[in-house]
C-alpha positions as CSV (number, residue, x, y, z in Angstrom):
1,M,1.8,6.9,30.6
2,K,3.3,10.4,30.1
3,S,2.3,12.2,26.9
4,L,4.8,12.2,24.2
5,P,7.0,15.2,23.6
6,K,5.7,17.4,20.8
7,A,8.4,16.5,18.3
8,A,8.0,12.7,18.9
9,A,4.2,13.0,18.6
10,L,4.6,14.8,15.2
11,A,7.0,12.2,14.0
12,V,4.6,9.4,14.9
13,A,1.8,11.2,13.2
14,A,3.9,11.7,10.1
15,F,4.9,8.0,10.0
16,L,1.3,7.0,10.0
17,I,0.2,9.5,7.4
18,L,3.0,9.2,4.9
19,P,3.5,6.6,2.3
20,S,7.0,5.1,1.0
21,A,9.4,4.9,-1.9
22,G,11.7,2.4,-3.3
23,G,15.1,0.8,-3.4
24,A,14.9,-1.5,-6.4
25,Q,17.7,-1.3,-9.0
26,A,16.6,0.4,-12.2
27,D,17.0,-1.7,-15.3
28,N,15.9,-0.5,-18.8
29,L,14.2,-3.7,-20.0
30,G,12.1,-1.8,-22.5
31,T,8.5,-0.9,-21.6
32,A,7.9,1.6,-24.4
33,A,5.1,-0.5,-25.8
34,I,2.9,-0.3,-22.7
35,D,1.3,2.8,-21.2
36,A,0.4,3.5,-17.6
37,H,-3.3,3.3,-18.1
38,T,-3.0,-0.2,-19.6
39,V,-0.9,-1.4,-16.7
40,V,-3.5,0.0,-14.2
41,E,-6.4,-1.6,-16.0
42,R,-4.6,-5.0,-16.1
43,M,-3.9,-4.7,-12.4
44,A,-7.6,-3.9,-11.7
45,D,-8.7,-6.8,-14.0
46,R,-6.8,-9.5,-12.1
47,N,-9.3,-12.2,-10.9
48,P,-12.0,-11.0,-13.3
49,A,-14.6,-13.3,-11.7
50,L,-14.0,-11.9,-8.2
51,R,-16.7,-9.3,-7.7
52,S,-16.1,-8.7,-4.0
53,F,-14.4,-10.0,-0.9
54,R,-13.9,-9.4,2.7
55,A,-10.9,-10.8,4.8
56,R,-9.6,-10.3,8.3
57,V,-6.2,-8.6,8.5
58,H,-3.7,-8.5,11.4
59,V,-0.9,-6.0,11.6
60,D,2.1,-5.9,13.9
61,I,4.0,-2.6,14.1
62,R,7.4,-2.2,15.8
63,M,9.0,1.1,16.2
64,Y,12.8,1.1,16.5
65,S,12.9,4.8,17.5
66,F,11.4,6.7,20.4
67,P,8.7,6.2,21.7
68,F,9.4,2.5,20.9
69,L,5.7,1.6,20.5
70,A,4.5,-1.9,19.3
71,P,0.8,-1.6,18.5
72,K,-1.1,-4.6,17.1
73,L,-4.0,-3.8,14.8
74,D,-6.9,-6.0,13.7
75,G,-9.3,-5.2,11.0
76,T,-11.2,-6.2,7.9
77,S,-10.3,-5.7,4.2
78,Y,-13.2,-5.0,1.8
79,F,-13.2,-5.0,-2.0
80,K,-16.1,-4.4,-4.4
81,R,-15.8,-3.8,-8.1
82,P,-15.2,-1.6,-9.9
83,D,-13.0,0.5,-7.7
84,F,-13.8,0.2,-4.0
85,Y,-11.1,-1.1,-1.6
86,E,-10.8,-0.2,2.1
87,V,-9.3,-1.6,5.3
88,V,-11.3,-0.9,8.4
89,F,-9.5,-1.4,11.7
90,D,-11.5,-2.5,14.8
91,R,-9.7,-0.1,17.1
92,M,-7.2,2.5,16.1
93,P,-4.9,4.4,18.5
94,G,-5.1,8.1,18.0
95,Y,-1.5,8.3,16.9
96,A,-2.0,5.6,14.3
97,R,-5.1,6.8,12.5
98,G,-3.3,7.7,9.4
99,F,-1.7,4.3,9.1
100,K,-4.7,2.8,7.2
101,R,-4.0,5.1,4.3
102,I,-1.0,3.0,3.3
103,F,-3.3,-0.1,3.1
104,D,-6.0,1.6,1.2
105,D,-3.5,3.0,-1.3
106,V,-1.9,-0.3,-2.3
107,G,-5.2,-2.0,-2.7
108,N,-6.9,0.3,-5.3
109,P,-4.9,1.0,-8.5
110,R,-7.9,2.6,-10.2
111,L,-7.9,5.3,-7.5
112,W,-4.3,6.1,-8.4
113,E,-5.4,7.5,-11.8
114,K,-8.1,9.6,-10.2
115,E,-5.8,11.2,-7.7
116,Q,-2.4,11.2,-9.4
117,Y,-0.6,11.6,-12.6
118,V,0.7,8.1,-13.5
119,T,3.4,7.3,-16.0
120,V,5.6,4.3,-16.8
121,Q,9.1,5.2,-15.5
122,G,10.7,2.0,-17.0
123,T,11.5,-1.3,-15.4
124,A,13.5,-2.5,-12.4
125,L,14.8,-5.7,-10.8
126,L,13.4,-6.6,-7.4
127,G,16.1,-9.0,-6.5
128,A,16.2,-11.1,-9.8
129,R,12.5,-10.4,-10.5
130,P,11.7,-7.9,-13.3
131,A,9.0,-5.3,-12.7
132,I,7.3,-2.5,-14.5
133,V,7.8,0.8,-12.5
134,L,4.9,3.3,-12.4
135,H,5.8,6.8,-11.2
136,M,3.0,8.9,-9.6
137,T,2.7,12.5,-8.4
138,K,-0.4,14.1,-6.8
139,K,-2.7,16.0,-9.1
140,I,-3.3,18.3,-6.1
141,H,0.1,19.5,-4.9
142,S,1.2,18.0,-1.7
143,D,3.8,19.6,0.6
144,I,4.3,16.2,2.3
145,L,4.4,13.5,-0.5
146,D,6.9,14.1,-3.3
147,H,6.2,11.0,-5.5
148,T,5.3,7.3,-5.3
149,L,6.6,4.3,-7.2
150,A,4.7,1.1,-7.8
151,Y,6.5,-2.1,-9.0
152,V,4.2,-4.4,-11.0
153,D,4.8,-8.0,-12.1
154,P,4.6,-8.0,-15.9
155,T,3.5,-11.6,-16.0
156,D,0.3,-11.3,-13.9
157,Y,0.1,-7.6,-13.1
158,S,0.2,-8.1,-9.3
159,L,1.6,-5.2,-7.2
160,L,4.9,-6.4,-5.9
161,Q,6.1,-3.3,-4.0
162,M,5.1,0.3,-3.5
163,E,7.4,3.1,-2.3
164,W,6.4,6.6,-1.1
165,Y,9.0,9.4,-1.1
166,Y,8.4,12.4,1.1
167,T,9.6,16.0,0.8
168,N,11.3,15.7,4.2
169,G,13.6,12.9,2.8
170,G,11.5,10.1,4.4
171,K,10.5,6.9,2.6
172,I,8.1,4.1,3.2
173,T,8.4,0.8,1.3
174,M,5.7,-1.9,1.3
175,T,6.3,-5.3,-0.3
176,Q,3.5,-7.9,-0.9
177,Q,3.1,-11.6,-1.1
178,Y,0.3,-13.6,-2.7
179,R,-1.3,-17.0,-2.3
180,T,-4.0,-19.0,-4.2
181,Q,-7.4,-19.4,-2.6
182,G,-9.7,-21.4,-4.8
183,T,-9.3,-19.9,-8.3
184,Y,-8.1,-16.5,-7.1
185,S,-4.7,-15.0,-6.4
186,V,-5.2,-13.1,-3.2
187,L,-3.0,-11.0,-1.0
188,S,-1.4,-13.1,1.8
189,S,1.1,-10.8,3.6
190,Q,2.8,-7.4,3.5
191,H,6.0,-6.0,5.0
192,A,6.5,-2.3,5.4
193,T,9.6,-0.4,6.4
194,I,9.3,3.2,7.5
195,T,12.3,5.5,7.5
196,I,11.5,9.2,8.0
197,P,13.1,11.8,10.2
198,Y,12.8,10.8,13.9
199,V,11.0,7.5,13.1
200,H,12.2,4.1,12.1
201,A,9.6,1.3,12.2
202,V,8.5,-1.9,10.4
203,A,5.0,-3.3,10.0
204,D,3.9,-6.8,9.1
205,S,0.4,-7.8,8.1
206,S,-1.2,-11.1,7.4
207,Y,-4.6,-11.9,5.8
208,G,-7.0,-14.6,6.9
209,V,-9.5,-16.6,4.8
210,Y,-11.2,-14.6,2.1
211,Q,-15.0,-14.6,1.8
212,T,-15.4,-14.1,-1.9
213,N,-18.3,-12.7,-4.0
214,V,-20.3,-11.7,-0.9
215,P,-22.5,-8.6,-0.5
216,I,-20.6,-5.5,0.6
217,G,-22.8,-2.7,1.8
218,A,-22.7,0.5,3.9
219,G,-22.8,-1.6,7.1
220,D,-19.6,-3.3,6.2
221,A,-17.4,-0.4,5.0
222,A,-17.6,3.3,4.2
223,L,-19.2,2.9,0.8
């Protein structure tokens, strides 16, 4: 296979490194009584009896712009309280190595506060579903990422959607679906749309059976 033209290679790299931003309709439903830190803590405290888990994840990527690649990724998702979350892929094509950052970002709300300024922007409707909107900007200035929005269900504090907005006008949006396994609400699937200069792609991920409250150590993930 011929090497990609430089412009295309840079676009692929950007697609896999950048995060996304949103298209929900803003709706002032009144969230003045709740602050961002409280929202983040309630998100992190979902499933309070769940101390750790590991689950297999499969991702299908389809690029609708040159070079029209369609990689399939398999990996393992790891979680350990209080604030460790990581997706480790079995094999990662060189052009796709930044892609895992999207997965790590959506799975670790406590890390948001460590790396970003987080505020409550207001509320929005995702379809007919109300959501609290968190607005985030990097504490260390980024020439790539402008800001991020997170849409949180006010009834159970699950993350419904996350959007990354880039300084080049690009945007990535990831939506999430959940299911019940035992007594826990766990991530079931994700759908991401990537629209940045020179790159249009979608990615769909699905999660297998969760092994819950299991030992997670350095041999499992990069703890």
